[in-house]
N, C-alpha and C positions, 0 to 999 in steps of 0.2 A: 726634805721633799721628796716624794717618790719620783720614780722615774717617769711614771705616767704623766704627773703634771707639768712635766718640762716639754711634754709633746706639743707642737702647734695645735691651736683650736681645731677641732674636727678630725685630727689626723686618725685617731683610731676608728672614728666612724668610717671613715674612707676605707682604711684597711680591712674593716669589717663588712660593709656594705657595698664597697665600690664607689668612686666619686660621684656617680649618677645618683645612687642611693643616698648618699650622704648630702645631695643638693637637691633633692626631688621637689620639695615645696617652694625652695627660692627660685628654681628653674620655672616652676608652673606659676609662681608669682610674676616673674619678669613677663612671661608668654601673656598673663591676664593683662598688665600694665600696658604692654605694646597693643594688646587687642583693642582696649578701650581708647587708647590715644590715637590709633589708627583709625577708628571708627569716624572720629571728628577731623581727622587729616585727609582721608581719601577724597573727600568732597572737594575741598579748596585745592588739592594738589593734582587729582585725576579727574574731578568732575563726576564723581560717582557718588551721590548724595544719599547715602543711607542714613546719615544722621546729620542734621543741621543744628549748629549751635555750639555749646561746650557744656562743661560739667556743671555750671551753673544753671543752665537751662537749654533744652533740646527738643527736637521733634524727630522722631524716628519713623522712617517710611512714610512721611507726611500724615501720619495717623497717631502715633503714641508720644503725647507730651510728658517730659520728665523734668522736674525742677528740683534745685537742691533746696532741701527744707530751710537750711539756714538763710539762704537768699531770700525765701519766702517770709521767714520771721523778720528779717531786717527790713522787708518791705512794709510788713504791717506795723512795725513800731515806729517806722518813717511815715506813717499815715498815708501810704499809697496801697490802697486795697487791691490786691491782684485780680484777674480774671478766673473765672471758674476753671478754666484749662491749667493755669498755673497752679491752682490748689490742688487740683486732681492730681497733677503731675507730682507734686511735692508728697502726697499722701501715698503714692505708689512707691516712692524711693524711701519714705519713712517706715513704710510697712517693711519692706524687703530687708532694710538694716536693723530694724528691731528685732526681726525674726532671726536673722543670720548672725548678726553681731556689728555693731556700729562701726567699730575700728577696723573692720574687714576693709572698709573704704581706704584706710590708710595704707595699709600693706598689700592690697590686691587691685586697687583701682588708680589711686593718687600718683601721677607722674613725678612728683616731687620726690617720692620715696627712694627711687633709683639713685637720685642726686645725693640725699642724705646718707643712703647705705655706702655709696662711693666715697663720701667724706670720711665715714667711720673706717672703711678698710684702709683708706690712706694714713688716717690718724693713726691707726695701730702700726701701718708699716713704717711710719716715720718715728714712731714712739713719741709723740707728742703729748705733753701731760694732759691729764683730765680736765682741767681748767674750770671755769665757772659753772656750778651747777644750780640753775634757778630752782625755787620750789616747785613741787609737783601742781600746787595751786595756781601757779602764775599763769597757766593758759586759761584756766577758768576766769581769772580776772581779766585777762585780755578779752575772753568770749563777752564777758558782761561790758567791757568798755567799748568794744565794738557796736553792740546793741545800744548803748547810751549815745554813742557818736551818730549811729543812724538815726535815732530819734531826734536829736538836737539838730542835724543838718537836714533832715527829710531826705536821705540818701541811703541806697545800700552800700554802706561805707567800705566794707571789706573788698568789694569789687575793684575798688581803686588801687589796692596794693596786693590783691590776691595772687600769689606766685603761681598757682596751678593755671589761673586764666592766663596770666603774664607768658607762662611757658608755652601753651598753646598757640597764643597770638605769635610770639617770636618764631615758632616754627612755621607759621603760615606767611607772615609779612616780613621776616628777617630779622636782624639785630635791632636791638633797641633797649629801652629801659627794663623791659621783661626780662632781658638775660642778665643785665646788671643785677636785679633784684634776686634772680636764681643762683648767679654767681655769689652774691652776698651770702645767702644761705649756706651754700657749699663751703665758704670760707670761715663762716661762723662755727659751723660744725667741726670744720678740721682744725681751728687754731683756737677758738674762744671756749666752746662748749661742746663737750663730746655728746653727740645725739641731742643737741641743744633745741634744735627746731621742732623735731616731731614729737620728742618725749616731754618737752617743758613748756614750748611756747605757741606752738599752733593752735589757734582758736577753733579750727576746723575739726582737728583730732578731739579736742575737748567736747565739742558738741556731738560728734558721733559716739563717743564714749558714753556720753549721757543717753543717747538713743538707745544703745545696745545694751543698756546695764541688765537687763533680763533676757537677752537673747540666748536662742537654743543652741548654738553651735559653740563648742568648747574644746579646749585642750586637757587632757586628763593625764595625770602622773599615775596610770593604773599600775605600772610596774615599778613603783618607787622603792621597793624593799630591795630591788636589784641595783640602786644607785651606788656607784663606787666614789663618788664625790671628785670627778674629774673637773666639774665646774663649767664645762664647755656650753651647757645650756645657759648658764647664767651669762657667759661671754658674749653670746650672739643674741641675747634676747633685748630687744630695744626698751624693754620696760621690766628690767630684771626683777623689781620688787614683786611681780605678780606670781612668781614661781615658788617662792619660799612656803607659803602656808599649805600648797599642796603637796611639794616635793618632801618637806621635811615634818610633815603631819604625822600624828600617830594613827594606829590602826581605826580609831573611832572617827578621825577627821576625814573630811571629803577629798578624794585625789583631784577634784575638779578645779581648774583655774577659774575661779568665778569673778575677778576683778575686771571692771568695764575698762581698765587700761590694757588688756590684752588685745593685740592685734590679730590674733589668729594667723601669725606669719608662717607658723610651722618649722621655724628653725630649730627649736628645741627638739622637734622630732628628726630633724635631718642628723644633727650632730650628735646625738646620743647613740653611742654604740651598743647599750645594752636593751634599747627600745623601751625605755621608761615612760614615753609619752606616746600618746595617739589623740587623734580627733574623735569626739564623740559629741553627746548631747548633754545639756544641763540636768536631764533626769536620769542620766545613767547612774544606776546603783550598784553597779559591779563591785564586788569585794576587792579591796585594794590594802594588802597588809602594809602598815607603816613602818617608818623607820625604827620604831621602838622594837617591832618583831624582828627585823632584820639584825638588830643588834644583839638579840638573844641566840642568832644562829651560831654555829660554830665556825671556825675559820674555813673549814672544808667545805661547809654548805655555802658559804659565801663566795666561794671561787667559781668563776663563770666558767661555763663548758668551752673548750676551744672551738 
């Protein structure tokens, strides 16, 4: 094992780019999550009603209605035809996430993401075993199940147990079942299944993954020939299987991460000391020498400049 692989995750990126540079996208995500959550809280907390409602359905500045398209879909299968304002609001949200990437919601908006990220951090610090890992298809089965339950019961079934809504209510009205549910997710990810909730179970993530299947915003392993196999990108990625096709691809293979499971969190960009990754769009055709070309280089050519 090389000396490099013994370094803590992201240590070389911090040494190369500085702490801020090695956490830039993480910090921006936390600010984004705090911003969206704050929009819903400043009304009940301070009486400044910029946005009324929650992420399931809201009204901004008494003008712009926004609706979670998954909530709308449940309403329809439950045989409750929504008002036109709800349909219009859902179409706006659907168009945005279809354009920029559905699972951007998971990493840049969802307030549960810091909870599960915190559980993952503590999981590693405590050296807890990886634990049970449900199949990737599990969240899609759960998505189908909640639609079936909504149709059978005539209710928007997910909203009875939605941890996102529960967290917001808990912050407004105080301790209650919502906090118990959020704590349960934290403990589940900490002790039962590493990254279990967001990566394997959450039906909201499954839905937005389907929505953003053809989205424009993508991460690209443009500089993959410079990869030194430190594995830090795999260690921090919440959906590590999305990296391999782009990073390990040959010269003729696209360096774009095209999997709908990618959350566009940017952590692979943060922790890479040789700047393999960058944000781009799905139509980016920039040349990207593959690992096959890197293997043909001499050792001197593979050595990075200090």
